[in-house]
C-alpha positions in Angstrom: -28.2 -89.1 -266.8 -25.8 -86.9 -268.8 -22.2 -88.0 -269.5 -19.1 -85.8 -269.2 -15.4 -86.3 -268.9 -12.8 -84.2 -267.0 -9.9 -82.4 -268.6 -7.7 -84.0 -265.9 -7.5 -86.8 -268.5 -6.1 -84.5 -271.2 -4.0 -82.0 -269.2 -3.2 -78.7 -271.0 -5.2 -79.6 -274.2 -6.5 -76.4 -275.9 -10.2 -75.7 -275.6 -11.1 -76.3 -279.3 -9.6 -79.8 -279.0 -11.4 -80.6 -275.8 -14.7 -79.5 -277.3 -14.0 -81.6 -280.4 -13.3 -84.7 -278.3 -16.5 -84.3 -276.4 -18.6 -83.7 -279.5 -17.0 -86.5 -281.6 -17.4 -89.1 -278.9 -21.0 -88.2 -277.9 -20.3 -86.7 -274.4 -22.8 -84.1 -273.3 -20.3 -82.1 -271.2 -16.9 -81.5 -269.9 -15.6 -80.8 -266.4 -12.8 -78.2 -266.8 -9.8 -78.5 -264.5 -9.0 -74.9 -263.6 -5.3 -75.0 -262.7 -3.9 -71.6 -263.8 -0.3 -72.9 -264.3 -1.3 -75.8 -266.6 -4.7 -75.4 -268.1 -6.2 -73.1 -270.8 -9.2 -72.2 -268.6 -8.6 -70.6 -265.2 -9.6 -67.7 -263.1 -7.1 -65.4 -264.8 -9.0 -65.3 -268.1 -10.3 -62.0 -269.3 -14.0 -61.4 -269.9 -13.4 -61.6 -273.7 -11.6 -64.9 -273.4 -14.3 -66.3 -271.1 -16.9 -65.3 -273.7 -14.9 -67.0 -276.4 -14.6 -70.2 -274.4 -18.3 -70.2 -273.6 -19.2 -69.7 -277.3 -17.0 -72.6 -278.4 -18.9 -74.9 -276.1 -22.3 -73.5 -277.0 -21.6 -73.7 -280.7 -20.7 -77.4 -280.4 -23.7 -78.2 -278.2 -21.4 -79.3 -275.4 -21.9 -78.1 -271.8 -19.4 -77.1 -269.2 -20.5 -79.6 -266.6 -18.4 -78.1 -263.8 -15.3 -76.2 -262.9 -12.7 -78.2 -260.9 -11.0 -75.8 -258.5 -8.4 -76.6 -256.0 -9.7 -74.5 -253.1 -9.5 -76.4 -249.8 -12.3 -75.2 -247.6 -11.2 -77.0 -244.4 -7.5 -76.1 -244.7 -5.7 -74.4 -241.8 -5.2 -70.6 -242.0 -7.2 -67.5 -242.6 -10.6 -67.7 -244.2 -10.3 -64.8 -246.7 -7.7 -66.3 -249.1 -9.8 -69.5 -249.4 -13.0 -67.5 -249.9 -11.4 -65.2 -252.5 -10.3 -68.3 -254.4 -13.7 -69.8 -254.1 -15.5 -66.7 -255.3 -13.2 -66.3 -258.3 -14.0 -69.9 -259.4 -17.7 -69.3 -258.9 -17.5 -66.2 -261.2 -15.6 -68.3 -263.8 -18.3 -71.0 -263.7 -21.0 -68.4 -264.1 -19.3 -66.7 -267.0 -18.9 -70.1 -268.7 -22.5 -71.1 -268.1 -21.7 -73.9 -265.6 -23.7 -74.7 -262.6 -21.0 -76.2 -260.4 -17.6 -75.5 -258.8 -15.7 -78.4 -257.2 -13.8 -77.7 -253.9 -11.7 -80.1 -251.8 -11.9 -80.4 -248.0 -8.1 -80.5 -247.2 -8.8 -80.3 -243.5 -6.7 -80.9 -240.4 -7.5 -81.0 -236.7 -10.7 -81.4 -234.7 -12.2 -78.1 -236.0 -12.0 -79.0 -239.7 -15.8 -79.6 -240.0 -16.6 -76.3 -238.5 -14.0 -74.5 -240.6 -15.3 -76.1 -243.8 -18.9 -75.3 -243.0 -18.2 -71.7 -242.2 -16.4 -71.1 -245.4 -19.0 -73.0 -247.5 -21.8 -71.0 -246.0 -20.0 -67.8 -246.9 -19.2 -69.0 -250.4 -22.7 -70.3 -250.9 -24.1 -66.8 -250.6 -22.0 -65.5 -253.5 -22.7 -68.7 -255.5 -26.4 -68.2 -255.1 -26.1 -64.7 -256.5 -24.3 -66.1 -259.6 -26.6 -69.2 -260.1 -23.8 -71.6 -259.1 -23.5 -74.4 -256.5 -20.2 -75.1 -254.7 -19.7 -78.8 -254.4 -17.6 -80.4 -251.6 -15.9 -83.5 -253.1 -15.6 -86.7 -251.2 -11.8 -86.5 -250.9 -8.7 -86.5 -248.6 -9.8 -85.5 -245.0 -13.5 -86.1 -245.8 -13.4 -89.2 -248.0 -16.8 -90.7 -247.4 -20.3 -89.6 -248.0 -20.9 -89.5 -244.3 -18.0 -87.2 -243.9 -19.2 -84.7 -246.5 -22.8 -84.9 -245.3 -21.7 -84.1 -241.8 -20.2 -80.8 -243.0 -23.1 -79.9 -245.3 -25.6 -80.5 -242.6 -23.9 -77.7 -240.7 -24.1 -75.4 -243.7 -27.8 -75.7 -244.5 -27.6 -73.8 -247.8 -28.8 -75.2 -251.1 -25.9 -73.6 -253.0 -23.4 -75.7 -251.0 -23.6 -79.3 -252.1 -21.7 -82.5 -252.7 -19.6 -84.1 -255.4 -19.5 -87.9 -255.1 -16.1 -89.2 -256.2 -16.8 -93.0 -256.3 -13.2 -94.0 -255.8 -12.8 -92.1 -252.5 -16.0 -93.4 -250.9 -14.9 -96.9 -251.9 -11.4 -96.4 -250.5 -13.1 -95.1 -247.3 -15.0 -98.4 -246.9 -18.5 -97.1 -248.0 -20.8 -99.1 -250.2 -22.6 -97.1 -253.0 -26.0 -97.4 -251.3 -24.6 -95.9 -248.1 -22.8 -93.1 -250.0 -25.9 -92.2 -251.9 -28.1 -92.2 -248.8 -25.7 -89.8 -247.1 -25.2 -87.5 -250.1 -28.6 -87.6 -251.7 -30.0 -84.4 -250.1 -26.9 -82.5 -251.4 -25.8 -84.2 -254.5 -24.6 -82.1 -257.4 -22.9 -84.6 -259.6 -20.9 -87.9 -259.6 -17.3 -88.6 -260.7 -16.7 -92.1 -261.9 -13.4 -93.8 -262.7 -11.7 -97.2 -262.4 -8.5 -98.5 -260.7 -7.0 -101.9 -260.1 -7.0 -101.9 -256.3 -6.7 -99.7 -253.2 -2.9 -100.2 -253.5 -2.8 -99.3 -257.2 -4.8 -96.3 -258.2 -3.4 -95.9 -261.7 -6.4 -95.1 -263.9 -7.8 -97.9 -266.0 -10.5 -98.0 -268.7 -14.0 -97.9 -267.2 -15.0 -101.5 -266.3 -11.5 -102.8 -266.2 -10.9 -102.3 -262.5 -12.3 -102.9 -259.0 -14.6 -99.9 -258.4 -18.3 -100.7 -258.0 -19.5 -98.7 -261.0 -22.4 -100.9 -261.9 -23.7 -100.8 -258.3 -23.3 -97.0 -258.3 -25.2 -96.5 -261.5 -27.9 -98.9 -260.3 -28.3 -97.0 -257.0 -28.6 -93.7 -258.8 -31.0 -95.1 -261.4 -33.3 -96.7 -258.8 -33.4 -93.4 -257.0 -34.4 -91.6 -260.2 -31.3 -89.3 -260.0 -30.7 -87.5 -263.2 -27.5 -85.5 -263.1 -24.0 -85.7 -264.5 -21.9 -88.8 -264.6 -18.4 -87.4 -265.1 -15.5 -89.6 -266.0 -12.4 -88.4 -264.1 -9.5 -90.1 -265.7 -6.4 -89.0 -263.7 -3.9 -89.0 -266.5 -2.3 -85.8 -265.1 -1.0 -87.7 -262.1 -0.1 -91.0 -263.8 1.8 -90.4 -267.0 2.2 -94.1 -267.6 -1.6 -94.5 -268.0 -3.1 -94.9 -271.5 -4.1 -91.8 -273.3 -7.7 -90.8 -272.6 -8.8 -89.9 -276.2 -8.5 -93.5 -277.4 -10.6 -94.6 -274.4 -13.5 -92.1 -274.7 -15.6 -94.1 -277.2 -15.4 -97.4 -275.3 -15.9 -95.5 -272.0 -19.1 -93.9 -273.2 -20.4 -97.2 -274.5 -19.6 -98.8 -271.1 -21.5 -96.1 -269.2 -24.5 -96.4 -271.6 -24.6 -100.2 -271.0 -24.7 -99.6 -267.3 -27.5 -97.1 -267.7 -29.4 -99.6 -269.9 -28.9 -102.4 -267.5 -30.1 -100.4 -264.5 -33.2 -99.0 -266.3 
């Protein structure tokens, strides 16, 4: 498995510094949070700027593991604004050499599965043309692997897949083995993190909290899964949390130990 971290842990940090952190701490890739009002990488970048960002990652030997959009494919309202946002993030991912775009469910009401599936099916066609997969994250209205798999089963397109956020499936009462079984046919990559409890989701160093990270890595290893493990440290939402850069080295070592133990 390849190791990445999300820029959610270093909000607003310039691209050269992000690339340096990844290279200096031995991470293979970075998931780029694409919030236009806060982050240096977003869908408003010009073609020249996109080429510059891609070159910085390539030169350092660091990959863009994914683009974290905030499109909500099950949200109420008209389809086209959601699809336009999704297509724009797919184009950004393709221009930066990334294979994945993260989307949220964000659904309401009894039709939310159908709405999400319809939009994902439409978005997947564009994504296929650009060599990108759109990944529905286990999150909010579709917290568990079973929830996301139910939607993706309606889509039936390879370029619509799943992003497994281990915290949300755990909060939804799913064990790692059950989550993986549901998501395996669709799985793009996995987000890991750690928190103290269901009541206190302040980010902690990996291994210092309650999430079943060892069980998750063991399940993935036994299945022979060989994708991205991306550390999503949610510093952006918890300013009181420790700074991510000081945790990157120990975090990478912790993940490597889990991989060694599960081999």
